[in-house]
Each structure stands twice: as C-alpha cells, then as structure tokens.
C-alpha positions as CSV (number, residue, x, y, z in Angstrom):
1,X,255.1,-90.1,-263.3
2,X,251.6,-89.8,-262.3
3,X,249.2,-87.7,-264.2
4,X,246.3,-86.0,-262.5
5,X,243.3,-86.2,-264.4
6,X,240.2,-84.1,-263.3
7,X,236.7,-84.9,-264.5
8,X,234.7,-82.3,-266.4
9,X,232.2,-81.6,-263.6
10,X,234.9,-80.9,-261.1
11,X,236.5,-78.4,-263.4
12,X,233.1,-76.7,-264.2
13,X,232.5,-76.6,-260.5
14,X,235.8,-75.0,-259.7
15,X,235.4,-72.4,-262.6
16,X,232.1,-71.4,-261.3
17,X,233.3,-71.0,-257.8
18,X,236.3,-68.9,-259.0
19,X,234.1,-66.7,-261.0
20,X,231.6,-66.2,-258.3
21,X,234.1,-65.5,-255.6
22,X,236.1,-62.8,-257.6
23,X,233.1,-60.4,-257.4
24,X,232.7,-60.9,-253.6
25,X,233.4,-57.7,-251.5
26,X,233.4,-55.5,-254.5
27,X,231.0,-52.6,-254.9
28,X,229.8,-51.8,-258.2
29,X,230.1,-48.2,-259.3
30,X,226.8,-46.1,-259.0
31,X,225.1,-45.5,-262.3
32,X,226.0,-42.4,-264.0
33,X,223.7,-39.5,-263.0
34,X,221.1,-38.4,-265.7
35,X,222.2,-35.3,-267.4
36,X,220.4,-32.2,-266.1
37,X,217.6,-31.3,-268.3
38,X,217.9,-27.9,-270.1
39,X,214.2,-28.0,-271.4
40,X,212.0,-25.6,-269.7
41,X,209.3,-27.1,-267.4
42,X,206.2,-27.8,-269.2
43,X,203.5,-25.1,-268.7
44,X,200.5,-25.8,-266.7
45,X,197.8,-27.3,-268.9
46,X,195.0,-26.0,-267.1
47,X,195.0,-22.6,-265.4
48,X,193.8,-23.0,-261.6
49,X,194.1,-20.8,-258.5
50,X,194.0,-21.0,-254.7
51,X,190.3,-21.8,-254.9
52,X,191.2,-25.3,-256.1
53,X,189.4,-24.9,-259.4
54,X,190.7,-25.6,-262.8
55,X,189.5,-25.0,-266.3
56,X,189.3,-28.4,-268.1
57,X,188.2,-27.1,-271.6
58,X,186.0,-24.5,-273.2
59,X,184.9,-23.4,-276.6
60,X,182.7,-20.8,-278.4
61,X,179.9,-22.3,-280.4
62,X,176.4,-21.9,-281.5
63,X,173.5,-23.4,-279.5
64,X,170.3,-24.8,-281.2
65,X,168.7,-21.4,-281.3
66,X,171.7,-20.0,-283.5
67,X,173.1,-17.9,-280.5
68,X,176.8,-17.7,-279.6
69,X,177.6,-19.5,-276.4
70,X,180.6,-20.3,-274.3
71,X,180.8,-23.9,-273.2
72,X,183.3,-25.7,-270.9
73,X,184.2,-27.7,-267.9
74,X,185.5,-26.7,-264.6
75,X,186.9,-29.1,-261.9
76,X,187.0,-28.6,-258.2
77,X,190.2,-30.5,-257.1
78,X,189.6,-29.7,-253.4
79,X,188.2,-32.0,-250.8
80,X,185.5,-29.8,-249.7
81,X,182.2,-28.8,-251.3
82,X,182.2,-25.2,-252.7
83,X,178.9,-23.3,-251.8
84,X,179.3,-21.0,-255.0
85,X,181.8,-21.1,-257.7
86,X,182.3,-18.6,-260.7
87,X,184.5,-18.6,-263.6
88,X,185.0,-15.4,-265.7
89,X,186.4,-14.8,-269.3
90,X,187.4,-12.0,-271.5
91,X,185.9,-12.1,-275.0
92,X,187.6,-11.1,-278.2
93,X,186.7,-10.4,-281.8
94,X,188.4,-11.8,-284.8
95,X,190.9,-8.9,-284.9
96,X,191.9,-9.5,-281.2
97,X,190.1,-6.6,-279.6
98,X,188.4,-7.1,-276.4
99,X,184.6,-6.9,-276.8
100,X,183.2,-8.1,-273.5
101,X,183.2,-10.6,-270.8
102,X,181.4,-13.8,-269.9
103,X,180.7,-15.3,-266.5
104,X,179.2,-18.5,-265.4
105,X,178.5,-19.8,-261.8
106,X,177.3,-22.8,-260.0
107,X,176.0,-23.5,-256.5
108,X,177.0,-26.5,-254.4
109,X,180.0,-27.9,-256.4
110,X,181.0,-31.2,-254.9
111,X,184.5,-32.1,-253.8
112,X,186.5,-33.4,-256.6
113,X,183.5,-32.9,-259.0
114,X,183.4,-31.2,-262.4
115,X,180.8,-28.8,-263.7
116,X,179.7,-28.3,-267.2
117,X,178.6,-24.8,-268.2
118,X,177.1,-23.0,-271.0
119,X,176.4,-19.2,-271.3
120,X,175.2,-17.1,-274.1
121,X,177.7,-14.4,-274.9
122,X,177.4,-10.9,-275.9
123,X,178.3,-9.6,-278.5
124,X,177.4,-12.5,-280.8
125,X,180.5,-11.8,-282.9
126,X,183.0,-12.8,-280.3
127,X,185.5,-15.2,-281.7
128,X,187.6,-16.2,-278.8
129,X,187.9,-16.1,-275.1
130,X,190.6,-15.9,-272.3
131,X,190.1,-17.1,-268.7
132,X,190.3,-14.3,-266.3
133,X,190.0,-16.3,-263.2
134,X,187.7,-18.0,-260.6
135,X,186.0,-17.2,-257.3
136,X,184.6,-19.6,-254.9
137,X,183.2,-19.7,-251.3
C-alpha cells in the first residue's frame, strides 16, 4: 500500500486557503448600537443671542484707583463687522439683592473678533453680576 506524504508547506497553504475561504460571502453583524445617553445635554457655556455675540468671561475686581470695575471679554462669532455692540449686566450685593446695572459698548467690532471691556460699577459694593443680554447693529 502506498502512503501519501505531504510536505509541510503544502499543508500550510491548504490550511490557509481553507481558513480564508470559510469567511467569503458572509457578512459580519453590525456593531451593537451605543446605548442612548440618559445624561442631559451640557448647558451652553457662554450665553449668546441672535446678535452673534457671546460672553467669554467676566469678573468684578478693583482697578488701580481702587474703584470696583466689571471686566470681561465678548466674542463676535458672526462673519460681519458690527457697527455697535453693547453688553448689559445686573449687579447684586453680597446678600443677593439687585443693586444696579452695568453696560459696556464698543464701536466697529470686527467679524470673528473678541472685545475686552472694563467699566466702573456703581454701587461700589456690588459683589456679583449676571448677564442680561446683548444688543448689536
């Protein structure tokens, strides 16, 4: 009786072809869908409005003369120059009572530019501020 002997490379090639062809024509299952998030959407970090302006940051501090000032930065995210822009804040004392307002404005705010403002505030004991809104033209 004759015995058939195969060489190692021949067996390796036959095994590789068998493995590769076994997957032909099959579609893999789509990956499982990501679970729906139950977390609420993140709050908008910077308030903005239809004017295309957004408040980047602000703080109440003392200037070199020792006066209380409201300092901050506003961004024009539009593609057009704004002839005039205004930002308005309500001012509050340490107890949380509304004690006044503060406004800052700028002329000719370029498209996609930011504006730094600093305005003296009254009363001088205002401890915090809250954005009211913007106007622009």
